[in-house]
C-alpha positions as CSV (number, residue, x, y, z in Angstrom):
1,M,-48.4,89.8,121.0
2,K,-46.0,88.3,123.6
3,A,-44.3,86.2,120.8
4,F,-43.8,89.3,118.7
5,F,-41.8,91.1,121.4
6,E,-39.9,87.9,122.3
7,G,-39.0,87.7,118.6
8,I,-37.6,91.2,118.7
9,A,-35.7,90.4,121.9
10,Y,-34.2,87.3,120.2
11,L,-33.3,89.3,117.1
12,F,-31.3,91.8,119.1
13,E,-29.8,89.6,121.8
14,E,-28.8,86.6,119.7
15,I,-28.3,87.9,116.2
16,L,-27.5,91.6,116.1
17,F,-25.4,91.7,119.3
18,A,-23.5,88.5,118.5
19,P,-20.4,90.4,117.3
20,M,-20.4,92.5,120.4
21,N,-20.6,89.3,122.6
22,W,-17.7,87.9,120.6
23,M,-15.6,91.1,121.2
24,R,-16.5,91.0,124.9
25,E,-15.2,87.5,125.2
26,L,-12.1,88.4,123.1
27,E,-11.3,91.2,125.5
28,L,-10.4,88.7,128.2
29,S,-7.6,87.3,126.0
30,N,-6.4,90.3,124.1
31,W,-7.5,93.9,124.8
32,W,-5.9,95.4,121.7
33,T,-7.7,93.1,119.3
34,A,-11.0,93.5,121.1
35,N,-10.8,97.3,120.6
36,I,-9.8,97.3,117.0
37,L,-13.0,99.1,116.0
38,N,-12.1,101.9,118.4
39,W,-8.6,102.2,117.0
40,I,-10.0,102.3,113.4
41,F,-12.4,105.2,114.4
42,I,-9.5,107.0,116.1
43,V,-7.4,106.8,113.0
44,I,-10.2,108.0,110.8
45,C,-10.9,111.0,113.1
46,C,-7.2,111.9,113.2
47,Y,-7.0,111.8,109.4
48,A,-10.2,113.9,109.1
49,T,-8.9,116.5,111.5
50,W,-5.6,116.7,109.7
51,Y,-7.3,117.1,106.3
52,W,-9.7,119.7,107.7
53,T,-6.9,121.9,109.1
54,K,-4.9,121.5,105.9
55,E,-7.8,122.8,103.9
56,L,-8.3,125.7,106.3
57,K,-4.7,126.6,106.0
58,M,-4.9,126.5,102.2
59,F,-7.9,128.8,102.1
60,K,-6.2,131.2,104.6
61,D,-3.0,131.3,102.6
62,K,-4.9,132.1,99.4
63,G,-6.8,134.9,101.2
64,E,-10.2,133.3,100.5
65,D,-11.0,133.0,104.2
66,E,-13.5,135.6,105.3
67,Q,-12.6,136.8,108.8
68,D,-15.8,138.6,110.0
69,T,-15.7,139.2,113.8
70,T,-19.5,139.2,114.1
71,A,-21.4,135.9,114.1
72,H,-24.6,137.4,112.6
73,S,-25.6,140.6,110.7
74,F,-27.8,141.8,113.6
75,L,-24.8,142.1,115.9
76,K,-23.1,144.9,113.8
């Protein structure tokens, strides 16, 4: 049973976390390159937020946006 858990530890520490170890070592030489994944996620989130607000404005301009001040029917 001990070998099973050591195998799981080896899988995570040596194989699955290898890219993270590489990025940790890369950070010492170039911070911007080491954080490229973070920058990619930030760009994706900025685009998604822009697209979402554009769609909200489009629905509001068409008058299809329902503006009910109560959150649930039992609050009326």
